[in-house]
PDB file of N, CA, C and O in Angstrom:
ATOM      1  N   MET A   1      39.604 -49.885 -49.629  1.00  0.00           N
ATOM      2  CA  MET A   1      38.621 -49.062 -48.919  1.00  0.00           C
ATOM      3  C   MET A   1      38.070 -49.840 -47.725  1.00  0.00           C
ATOM      4  O   MET A   1      37.841 -51.048 -47.793  1.00  0.00           O
ATOM      5  N   ASP A   2      37.873 -49.129 -46.666  1.00  0.00           N
ATOM      6  CA  ASP A   2      37.292 -49.778 -45.503  1.00  0.00           C
ATOM      7  C   ASP A   2      35.834 -49.344 -45.347  1.00  0.00           C
ATOM      8  O   ASP A   2      35.310 -48.599 -46.175  1.00  0.00           O
ATOM      9  N   GLU A   3      35.201 -49.800 -44.311  1.00  0.00           N
ATOM     10  CA  GLU A   3      33.782 -49.508 -44.086  1.00  0.00           C
ATOM     11  C   GLU A   3      33.510 -48.018 -43.937  1.00  0.00           C
ATOM     12  O   GLU A   3      32.476 -47.534 -44.399  1.00  0.00           O
ATOM     13  N   VAL A   4      34.411 -47.290 -43.306  1.00  0.00           N
ATOM     14  CA  VAL A   4      34.220 -45.850 -43.124  1.00  0.00           C
ATOM     15  C   VAL A   4      34.236 -45.141 -44.480  1.00  0.00           C
ATOM     16  O   VAL A   4      33.393 -44.285 -44.749  1.00  0.00           O
ATOM     17  N   ASP A   5      35.199 -45.503 -45.330  1.00  0.00           N
ATOM     18  CA  ASP A   5      35.263 -44.912 -46.667  1.00  0.00           C
ATOM     19  C   ASP A   5      33.996 -45.211 -47.460  1.00  0.00           C
ATOM     20  O   ASP A   5      33.435 -44.327 -48.107  1.00  0.00           O
ATOM     21  N   ASP A   6      33.550 -46.462 -47.404  1.00  0.00           N
ATOM     22  CA  ASP A   6      32.326 -46.849 -48.099  1.00  0.00           C
ATOM     23  C   ASP A   6      31.129 -46.066 -47.586  1.00  0.00           C
ATOM     24  O   ASP A   6      30.284 -45.624 -48.363  1.00  0.00           O
ATOM     25  N   SER A   7      31.066 -45.901 -46.293  1.00  0.00           N
ATOM     26  CA  SER A   7      29.964 -45.169 -45.671  1.00  0.00           C
ATOM     27  C   SER A   7      29.971 -43.700 -46.085  1.00  0.00           C
ATOM     28  O   SER A   7      28.926 -43.125 -46.388  1.00  0.00           O
ATOM     29  N   GLN A   8      31.165 -43.100 -46.093  1.00  0.00           N
ATOM     30  CA  GLN A   8      31.279 -41.694 -46.495  1.00  0.00           C
ATOM     31  C   GLN A   8      30.904 -41.513 -47.964  1.00  0.00           C
ATOM     32  O   GLN A   8      30.242 -40.539 -48.322  1.00  0.00           O
ATOM     33  N   LYS A   9      31.320 -42.430 -48.797  1.00  0.00           N
ATOM     34  CA  LYS A   9      30.984 -42.353 -50.211  1.00  0.00           C
ATOM     35  C   LYS A   9      29.469 -42.478 -50.406  1.00  0.00           C
ATOM     36  O   LYS A   9      28.876 -41.722 -51.176  1.00  0.00           O
ATOM     37  N   ALA A  10      28.856 -43.415 -49.719  1.00  0.00           N
ATOM     38  CA  ALA A  10      27.407 -43.592 -49.820  1.00  0.00           C
ATOM     39  C   ALA A  10      26.668 -42.345 -49.337  1.00  0.00           C
ATOM     40  O   ALA A  10      25.673 -41.940 -49.939  1.00  0.00           O
ATOM     41  N   GLU A  11      27.144 -41.746 -48.270  1.00  0.00           N
ATOM     42  CA  GLU A  11      26.513 -40.530 -47.746  1.00  0.00           C
ATOM     43  C   GLU A  11      26.634 -39.381 -48.747  1.00  0.00           C
ATOM     44  O   GLU A  11      25.671 -38.646 -48.965  1.00  0.00           O
ATOM     45  N   ARG A  12      27.809 -39.222 -49.355  1.00  0.00           N
ATOM     46  CA  ARG A  12      27.992 -38.171 -50.363  1.00  0.00           C
ATOM     47  C   ARG A  12      27.036 -38.365 -51.529  1.00  0.00           C
ATOM     48  O   ARG A  12      26.422 -37.405 -51.995  1.00  0.00           O
ATOM     49  N   LEU A  13      26.904 -39.603 -52.006  1.00  0.00           N
ATOM     50  CA  LEU A  13      26.000 -39.890 -53.114  1.00  0.00           C
ATOM     51  C   LEU A  13      24.547 -39.611 -52.730  1.00  0.00           C
ATOM     52  O   LEU A  13      23.785 -39.043 -53.513  1.00  0.00           O
ATOM     53  N   TYR A  14      24.176 -40.016 -51.520  1.00  0.00           N
ATOM     54  CA  TYR A  14      22.815 -39.779 -51.038  1.00  0.00           C
ATOM     55  C   TYR A  14      22.520 -38.285 -50.955  1.00  0.00           C
ATOM     56  O   TYR A  14      21.460 -37.831 -51.387  1.00  0.00           O
ATOM     57  N   ARG A  15      23.458 -37.527 -50.402  1.00  0.00           N
ATOM     58  CA  ARG A  15      23.271 -36.074 -50.279  1.00  0.00           C
ATOM     59  C   ARG A  15      23.191 -35.407 -51.650  1.00  0.00           C
ATOM     60  O   ARG A  15      22.355 -34.529 -51.862  1.00  0.00           O
ATOM     61  N   GLN A  16      24.053 -35.816 -52.580  1.00  0.00           N
ATOM     62  CA  GLN A  16      24.035 -35.223 -53.912  1.00  0.00           C
ATOM     63  C   GLN A  16      22.719 -35.529 -54.620  1.00  0.00           C
ATOM     64  O   GLN A  16      22.148 -34.659 -55.278  1.00  0.00           O
ATOM     65  N   GLU A  17      22.241 -36.753 -54.487  1.00  0.00           N
ATOM     66  CA  GLU A  17      20.965 -37.122 -55.103  1.00  0.00           C
ATOM     67  C   GLU A  17      19.820 -36.290 -54.526  1.00  0.00           C
ATOM     68  O   GLU A  17      18.957 -35.815 -55.264  1.00  0.00           O
ATOM     69  N   ALA A  18      19.818 -36.119 -53.218  1.00  0.00           N
ATOM     70  CA  ALA A  18      18.774 -35.316 -52.577  1.00  0.00           C
ATOM     71  C   ALA A  18      18.864 -33.862 -53.028  1.00  0.00           C
ATOM     72  O   ALA A  18      17.837 -33.230 -53.275  1.00  0.00           O
ATOM     73  N   LEU A  19      20.067 -33.329 -53.139  1.00  0.00           N
ATOM     74  CA  LEU A  19      20.251 -31.953 -53.595  1.00  0.00           C
ATOM     75  C   LEU A  19      19.807 -31.805 -55.044  1.00  0.00           C
ATOM     76  O   LEU A  19      19.158 -30.820 -55.396  1.00  0.00           O
ATOM     77  N   ASP A  20      20.149 -32.770 -55.880  1.00  0.00           N
ATOM     78  CA  ASP A  20      19.738 -32.719 -57.282  1.00  0.00           C
ATOM     79  C   ASP A  20      18.217 -32.696 -57.401  1.00  0.00           C
ATOM     80  O   ASP A  20      17.669 -31.945 -58.207  1.00  0.00           O
ATOM     81  N   LYS A  21      17.550 -33.497 -56.619  1.00  0.00           N
ATOM     82  CA  LYS A  21      16.089 -33.522 -56.658  1.00  0.00           C
ATOM     83  C   LYS A  21      15.514 -32.196 -56.167  1.00  0.00           C
ATOM     84  O   LYS A  21      14.530 -31.702 -56.716  1.00  0.00           O
ATOM     85  N   ARG A  22      16.121 -31.629 -55.148  1.00  0.00           N
ATOM     86  CA  ARG A  22      15.620 -30.388 -54.552  1.00  0.00           C
ATOM     87  C   ARG A  22      15.832 -29.184 -55.457  1.00  0.00           C
ATOM     88  O   ARG A  22      15.040 -28.242 -55.438  1.00  0.00           O
ATOM     89  N   THR A  23      16.901 -29.212 -56.251  1.00  0.00           N
ATOM     90  CA  THR A  23      17.227 -28.044 -57.055  1.00  0.00           C
ATOM     91  C   THR A  23      16.816 -28.175 -58.511  1.00  0.00           C
ATOM     92  O   THR A  23      17.232 -27.367 -59.341  1.00  0.00           O
ATOM     93  N   GLN A  24      16.026 -29.154 -58.830  1.00  0.00           N
ATOM     94  CA  GLN A  24      15.527 -29.256 -60.194  1.00  0.00           C
ATOM     95  C   GLN A  24      14.827 -27.970 -60.584  1.00  0.00           C
ATOM     96  O   GLN A  24      14.111 -27.374 -59.779  1.00  0.00           O
ATOM     97  N   VAL A  25      15.035 -27.546 -61.815  1.00  0.00           N
ATOM     98  CA  VAL A  25      14.328 -26.357 -62.293  1.00  0.00           C
ATOM     99  C   VAL A  25      12.842 -26.652 -62.331  1.00  0.00           C
ATOM    100  O   VAL A  25      12.046 -25.899 -61.771  1.00  0.00           O
ATOM    101  N   GLY A  26      12.471 -27.697 -62.959  1.00  0.00           N
ATOM    102  CA  GLY A  26      11.062 -28.036 -63.083  1.00  0.00           C
ATOM    103  C   GLY A  26      10.763 -29.358 -62.415  1.00  0.00           C
ATOM    104  O   GLY A  26      11.664 -30.099 -62.024  1.00  0.00           O
ATOM    105  N   ARG A  27       9.517 -29.628 -62.296  1.00  0.00           N
ATOM    106  CA  ARG A  27       9.067 -30.901 -61.749  1.00  0.00           C
ATOM    107  C   ARG A  27       8.246 -31.587 -62.837  1.00  0.00           C
ATOM    108  O   ARG A  27       7.022 -31.459 -62.861  1.00  0.00           O
ATOM    109  N   PRO A  28       8.913 -32.320 -63.742  1.00  0.00           N
ATOM    110  CA  PRO A  28       8.203 -32.964 -64.834  1.00  0.00           C
ATOM    111  C   PRO A  28       7.014 -33.778 -64.328  1.00  0.00           C
ATOM    112  O   PRO A  28       7.088 -34.458 -63.305  1.00  0.00           O
ATOM    113  N   GLY A  29       5.925 -33.686 -65.076  1.00  0.00           N
ATOM    114  CA  GLY A  29       4.724 -34.409 -64.686  1.00  0.00           C
ATOM    115  C   GLY A  29       3.804 -33.586 -63.801  1.00  0.00           C
ATOM    116  O   GLY A  29       2.684 -34.009 -63.512  1.00  0.00           O
ATOM    117  N   ARG A  30       4.255 -32.423 -63.368  1.00  0.00           N
ATOM    118  CA  ARG A  30       3.432 -31.534 -62.544  1.00  0.00           C
ATOM    119  C   ARG A  30       3.197 -30.238 -63.291  1.00  0.00           C
ATOM    120  O   ARG A  30       4.022 -29.814 -64.100  1.00  0.00           O
ATOM    121  N   GLU A  31       2.100 -29.633 -63.023  1.00  0.00           N
ATOM    122  CA  GLU A  31       1.777 -28.359 -63.639  1.00  0.00           C
ATOM    123  C   GLU A  31       2.658 -27.255 -63.060  1.00  0.00           C
ATOM    124  O   GLU A  31       2.935 -27.224 -61.861  1.00  0.00           O
ATOM    125  N   SER A  32       3.089 -26.360 -63.930  1.00  0.00           N
ATOM    126  CA  SER A  32       3.887 -25.223 -63.468  1.00  0.00           C
ATOM    127  C   SER A  32       3.040 -24.332 -62.572  1.00  0.00           C
ATOM    128  O   SER A  32       1.834 -24.192 -62.773  1.00  0.00           O
ATOM    129  N   LEU A  33       3.688 -23.735 -61.586  1.00  0.00           N
ATOM    130  CA  LEU A  33       2.991 -22.791 -60.722  1.00  0.00           C
ATOM    131  C   LEU A  33       2.807 -21.465 -61.457  1.00  0.00           C
ATOM    132  O   LEU A  33       3.601 -21.111 -62.328  1.00  0.00           O
ATOM    133  N   LYS A  34       1.770 -20.749 -61.101  1.00  0.00           N
ATOM    134  CA  LYS A  34       1.527 -19.439 -61.704  1.00  0.00           C
ATOM    135  C   LYS A  34       2.180 -18.334 -60.890  1.00  0.00           C
ATOM    136  O   LYS A  34       2.428 -17.245 -61.407  1.00  0.00           O
ATOM    137  N   ILE A  35       2.459 -18.608 -59.623  1.00  0.00           N
ATOM    138  CA  ILE A  35       3.058 -17.641 -58.708  1.00  0.00           C
ATOM    139  C   ILE A  35       4.370 -18.221 -58.183  1.00  0.00           C
ATOM    140  O   ILE A  35       4.417 -19.377 -57.762  1.00  0.00           O
ATOM    141  N   CYS A  36       5.425 -17.422 -58.208  1.00  0.00           N
ATOM    142  CA  CYS A  36       6.747 -17.837 -57.739  1.00  0.00           C
ATOM    143  C   CYS A  36       6.714 -18.156 -56.242  1.00  0.00           C
ATOM    144  O   CYS A  36       6.162 -17.394 -55.448  1.00  0.00           O
ATOM    145  N   ILE A  37       7.310 -19.289 -55.870  1.00  0.00           N
ATOM    146  CA  ILE A  37       7.317 -19.693 -54.460  1.00  0.00           C
ATOM    147  C   ILE A  37       8.226 -18.828 -53.606  1.00  0.00           C
ATOM    148  O   ILE A  37       8.105 -18.830 -52.381  1.00  0.00           O
ATOM    149  N   ASP A  38       9.144 -18.082 -54.235  1.00  0.00           N
ATOM    150  CA  ASP A  38      10.067 -17.250 -53.470  1.00  0.00           C
ATOM    151  C   ASP A  38       9.587 -15.814 -53.297  1.00  0.00           C
ATOM    152  O   ASP A  38       9.604 -15.283 -52.186  1.00  0.00           O
ATOM    153  N   CYS A  39       9.159 -15.183 -54.388  1.00  0.00           N
ATOM    154  CA  CYS A  39       8.827 -13.753 -54.310  1.00  0.00           C
ATOM    155  C   CYS A  39       7.334 -13.448 -54.382  1.00  0.00           C
ATOM    156  O   CYS A  39       6.911 -12.341 -54.049  1.00  0.00           O
ATOM    157  N   GLY A  40       6.534 -14.420 -54.813  1.00  0.00           N
ATOM    158  CA  GLY A  40       5.103 -14.203 -54.891  1.00  0.00           C
ATOM    159  C   GLY A  40       4.639 -13.487 -56.151  1.00  0.00           C
ATOM    160  O   GLY A  40       3.454 -13.185 -56.292  1.00  0.00           O
ATOM    161  N   GLU A  41       5.563 -13.214 -57.066  1.00  0.00           N
ATOM    162  CA  GLU A  41       5.211 -12.564 -58.331  1.00  0.00           C
ATOM    163  C   GLU A  41       4.725 -13.619 -59.326  1.00  0.00           C
ATOM    164  O   GLU A  41       5.016 -14.806 -59.185  1.00  0.00           O
ATOM    165  N   ALA A  42       3.977 -13.160 -60.339  1.00  0.00           N
ATOM    166  CA  ALA A  42       3.488 -14.061 -61.377  1.00  0.00           C
ATOM    167  C   ALA A  42       4.654 -14.599 -62.206  1.00  0.00           C
ATOM    168  O   ALA A  42       5.592 -13.867 -62.522  1.00  0.00           O
ATOM    169  N   ILE A  43       4.585 -15.889 -62.555  1.00  0.00           N
ATOM    170  CA  ILE A  43       5.568 -16.506 -63.440  1.00  0.00           C
ATOM    171  C   ILE A  43       5.021 -16.357 -64.863  1.00  0.00           C
ATOM    172  O   ILE A  43       3.892 -16.767 -65.133  1.00  0.00           O
ATOM    173  N   PRO A  44       5.807 -15.775 -65.775  1.00  0.00           N
ATOM    174  CA  PRO A  44       5.328 -15.574 -67.144  1.00  0.00           C
ATOM    175  C   PRO A  44       4.882 -16.887 -67.795  1.00  0.00           C
ATOM    176  O   PRO A  44       5.480 -17.941 -67.578  1.00  0.00           O
ATOM    177  N   GLU A  45       3.825 -16.796 -68.591  1.00  0.00           N
ATOM    178  CA  GLU A  45       3.274 -17.986 -69.239  1.00  0.00           C
ATOM    179  C   GLU A  45       4.315 -18.692 -70.108  1.00  0.00           C
ATOM    180  O   GLU A  45       4.371 -19.922 -70.123  1.00  0.00           O
ATOM    181  N   LYS A  46       5.134 -17.938 -70.826  1.00  0.00           N
ATOM    182  CA  LYS A  46       6.157 -18.560 -71.676  1.00  0.00           C
ATOM    183  C   LYS A  46       7.074 -19.449 -70.853  1.00  0.00           C
ATOM    184  O   LYS A  46       7.443 -20.536 -71.297  1.00  0.00           O
ATOM    185  N   ARG A  47       7.444 -19.005 -69.666  1.00  0.00           N
ATOM    186  CA  ARG A  47       8.312 -19.811 -68.798  1.00  0.00           C
ATOM    187  C   ARG A  47       7.569 -21.054 -68.307  1.00  0.00           C
ATOM    188  O   ARG A  47       8.121 -22.154 -68.296  1.00  0.00           O
ATOM    189  N   ARG A  48       6.318 -20.866 -67.903  1.00  0.00           N
ATOM    190  CA  ARG A  48       5.535 -22.003 -67.398  1.00  0.00           C
ATOM    191  C   ARG A  48       5.377 -23.084 -68.459  1.00  0.00           C
ATOM    192  O   ARG A  48       5.374 -24.272 -68.135  1.00  0.00           O
ATOM    193  N   VAL A  49       5.246 -22.688 -69.715  1.00  0.00           N
ATOM    194  CA  VAL A  49       5.102 -23.643 -70.813  1.00  0.00           C
ATOM    195  C   VAL A  49       6.449 -24.281 -71.151  1.00  0.00           C
ATOM    196  O   VAL A  49       6.530 -25.489 -71.376  1.00  0.00           O
ATOM    197  N   ALA A  50       7.504 -23.468 -71.186  1.00  0.00           N
ATOM    198  CA  ALA A  50       8.829 -23.956 -71.581  1.00  0.00           C
ATOM    199  C   ALA A  50       9.437 -24.906 -70.563  1.00  0.00           C
ATOM    200  O   ALA A  50      10.146 -25.842 -70.931  1.00  0.00           O
ATOM    201  N   ILE A  51       9.162 -24.669 -69.281  1.00  0.00           N
ATOM    202  CA  ILE A  51       9.768 -25.489 -68.222  1.00  0.00           C
ATOM    203  C   ILE A  51       8.648 -26.131 -67.413  1.00  0.00           C
ATOM    204  O   ILE A  51       8.093 -25.530 -66.493  1.00  0.00           O
ATOM    205  N   ALA A  52       8.336 -27.359 -67.779  1.00  0.00           N
ATOM    206  CA  ALA A  52       7.240 -28.069 -67.119  1.00  0.00           C
ATOM    207  C   ALA A  52       7.485 -28.164 -65.621  1.00  0.00           C
ATOM    208  O   ALA A  52       8.546 -28.609 -65.183  1.00  0.00           O
ATOM    209  N   GLY A  53       6.511 -27.750 -64.852  1.00  0.00           N
ATOM    210  CA  GLY A  53       6.604 -27.865 -63.400  1.00  0.00           C
ATOM    211  C   GLY A  53       7.435 -26.799 -62.724  1.00  0.00           C
ATOM    212  O   GLY A  53       7.826 -26.972 -61.570  1.00  0.00           O
ATOM    213  N   CYS A  54       7.723 -25.684 -63.415  1.00  0.00           N
ATOM    214  CA  CYS A  54       8.559 -24.663 -62.777  1.00  0.00           C
ATOM    215  C   CYS A  54       7.851 -24.080 -61.545  1.00  0.00           C
ATOM    216  O   CYS A  54       6.624 -24.016 -61.477  1.00  0.00           O
ATOM    217  N   GLU A  55       8.656 -23.669 -60.599  1.00  0.00           N
ATOM    218  CA  GLU A  55       8.149 -23.154 -59.329  1.00  0.00           C
ATOM    219  C   GLU A  55       8.598 -21.724 -59.050  1.00  0.00           C
ATOM    220  O   GLU A  55       8.109 -21.083 -58.120  1.00  0.00           O
ATOM    221  N   ARG A  56       9.541 -21.223 -59.869  1.00  0.00           N
ATOM    222  CA  ARG A  56      10.117 -19.894 -59.651  1.00  0.00           C
ATOM    223  C   ARG A  56      10.196 -19.135 -60.971  1.00  0.00           C
ATOM    224  O   ARG A  56      10.272 -19.739 -62.042  1.00  0.00           O
ATOM    225  N   GLY A  57      10.177 -17.814 -60.885  1.00  0.00           N
ATOM    226  CA  GLY A  57      10.466 -16.984 -62.038  1.00  0.00           C
ATOM    227  C   GLY A  57      11.948 -17.055 -62.347  1.00  0.00           C
ATOM    228  O   GLY A  57      12.722 -17.623 -61.576  1.00  0.00           O
ATOM    229  N   CYS A  58      12.348 -16.475 -63.483  1.00  0.00           N
ATOM    230  CA  CYS A  58      13.758 -16.553 -63.915  1.00  0.00           C
ATOM    231  C   CYS A  58      14.717 -15.979 -62.890  1.00  0.00           C
ATOM    232  O   CYS A  58      15.714 -16.615 -62.546  1.00  0.00           O
ATOM    233  N   GLU A  59      14.426 -14.787 -62.401  1.00  0.00           N
ATOM    234  CA  GLU A  59      15.344 -14.130 -61.470  1.00  0.00           C
ATOM    235  C   GLU A  59      15.473 -14.915 -60.167  1.00  0.00           C
ATOM    236  O   GLU A  59      16.575 -15.081 -59.644  1.00  0.00           O
ATOM    237  N   CYS A  60      14.363 -15.390 -59.653  1.00  0.00           N
ATOM    238  CA  CYS A  60      14.419 -16.164 -58.404  1.00  0.00           C
ATOM    239  C   CYS A  60      15.126 -17.499 -58.616  1.00  0.00           C
ATOM    240  O   CYS A  60      15.826 -17.976 -57.723  1.00  0.00           O
ATOM    241  N   GLN A  61      14.950 -18.110 -59.801  1.00  0.00           N
ATOM    242  CA  GLN A  61      15.640 -19.364 -60.084  1.00  0.00           C
ATOM    243  C   GLN A  61      17.141 -19.137 -60.140  1.00  0.00           C
ATOM    244  O   GLN A  61      17.908 -19.945 -59.615  1.00  0.00           O
ATOM    245  N   GLU A  62      17.571 -18.050 -60.770  1.00  0.00           N
ATOM    246  CA  GLU A  62      18.995 -17.731 -60.819  1.00  0.00           C
ATOM    247  C   GLU A  62      19.555 -17.528 -59.416  1.00  0.00           C
ATOM    248  O   GLU A  62      20.638 -18.023 -59.105  1.00  0.00           O
ATOM    249  N   GLU A  63      18.839 -16.817 -58.581  1.00  0.00           N
ATOM    250  CA  GLU A  63      19.271 -16.591 -57.196  1.00  0.00           C
ATOM    251  C   GLU A  63      19.325 -17.908 -56.435  1.00  0.00           C
ATOM    252  O   GLU A  63      20.248 -18.137 -55.653  1.00  0.00           O
ATOM    253  N   PHE A  64      18.346 -18.771 -56.656  1.00  0.00           N
ATOM    254  CA  PHE A  64      18.317 -20.085 -56.024  1.00  0.00           C
ATOM    255  C   PHE A  64      19.559 -20.887 -56.407  1.00  0.00           C
ATOM    256  O   PHE A  64      20.170 -21.532 -55.554  1.00  0.00           O
ATOM    257  N   TYR A  65      19.936 -20.849 -57.695  1.00  0.00           N
ATOM    258  CA  TYR A  65      21.134 -21.560 -58.134  1.00  0.00           C
ATOM    259  C   TYR A  65      22.376 -20.994 -57.454  1.00  0.00           C
ATOM    260  O   TYR A  65      23.233 -21.760 -57.011  1.00  0.00           O
ATOM    261  N   LYS A  66      22.490 -19.695 -57.365  1.00  0.00           N
ATOM    262  CA  LYS A  66      23.653 -19.062 -56.723  1.00  0.00           C
ATOM    263  C   LYS A  66      23.784 -19.508 -55.276  1.00  0.00           C
ATOM    264  O   LYS A  66      24.882 -19.818 -54.813  1.00  0.00           O
ATOM    265  N   GLU A  67      22.668 -19.541 -54.563  1.00  0.00           N
ATOM    266  CA  GLU A  67      22.681 -19.904 -53.149  1.00  0.00           C
ATOM    267  C   GLU A  67      22.941 -21.397 -52.936  1.00  0.00           C
ATOM    268  O   GLU A  67      23.407 -21.804 -51.872  1.00  0.00           O
ATOM    269  N   ASN A  68      22.640 -22.208 -53.950  1.00  0.00           N
ATOM    270  CA  ASN A  68      22.767 -23.654 -53.804  1.00  0.00           C
ATOM    271  C   ASN A  68      23.880 -24.257 -54.639  1.00  0.00           C
ATOM    272  O   ASN A  68      23.897 -25.466 -54.873  1.00  0.00           O
ATOM    273  N   GLY A  69      24.809 -23.426 -55.092  1.00  0.00           N
ATOM    274  CA  GLY A  69      25.999 -23.941 -55.757  1.00  0.00           C
ATOM    275  C   GLY A  69      25.810 -24.495 -57.145  1.00  0.00           C
ATOM    276  O   GLY A  69      26.538 -25.405 -57.539  1.00  0.00           O
ATOM    277  N   ARG A  70      24.871 -23.988 -57.896  1.00  0.00           N
ATOM    278  CA  ARG A  70      24.692 -24.453 -59.277  1.00  0.00           C
ATOM    279  C   ARG A  70      24.990 -23.371 -60.226  1.00  0.00           C
ATOM    280  O   ARG A  70      24.897 -23.570 -61.437  1.00  0.00           O
TER     281      ARG A  70
END
């Protein structure tokens, strides 16, 4: 491997790590939101309790995964 290959590999890893952080379902250590950041609808209490730090309702989370390749 040469420097270009090493650089490309490092960039891929950096991008994947950033994407993984961005697409986390929940944000452990943070309180779940009561209102979905995408649609503005209330997030059900059961979801907020089950997924610590959630930011989206189920339907919006599924759509988010579809748009972001998960």
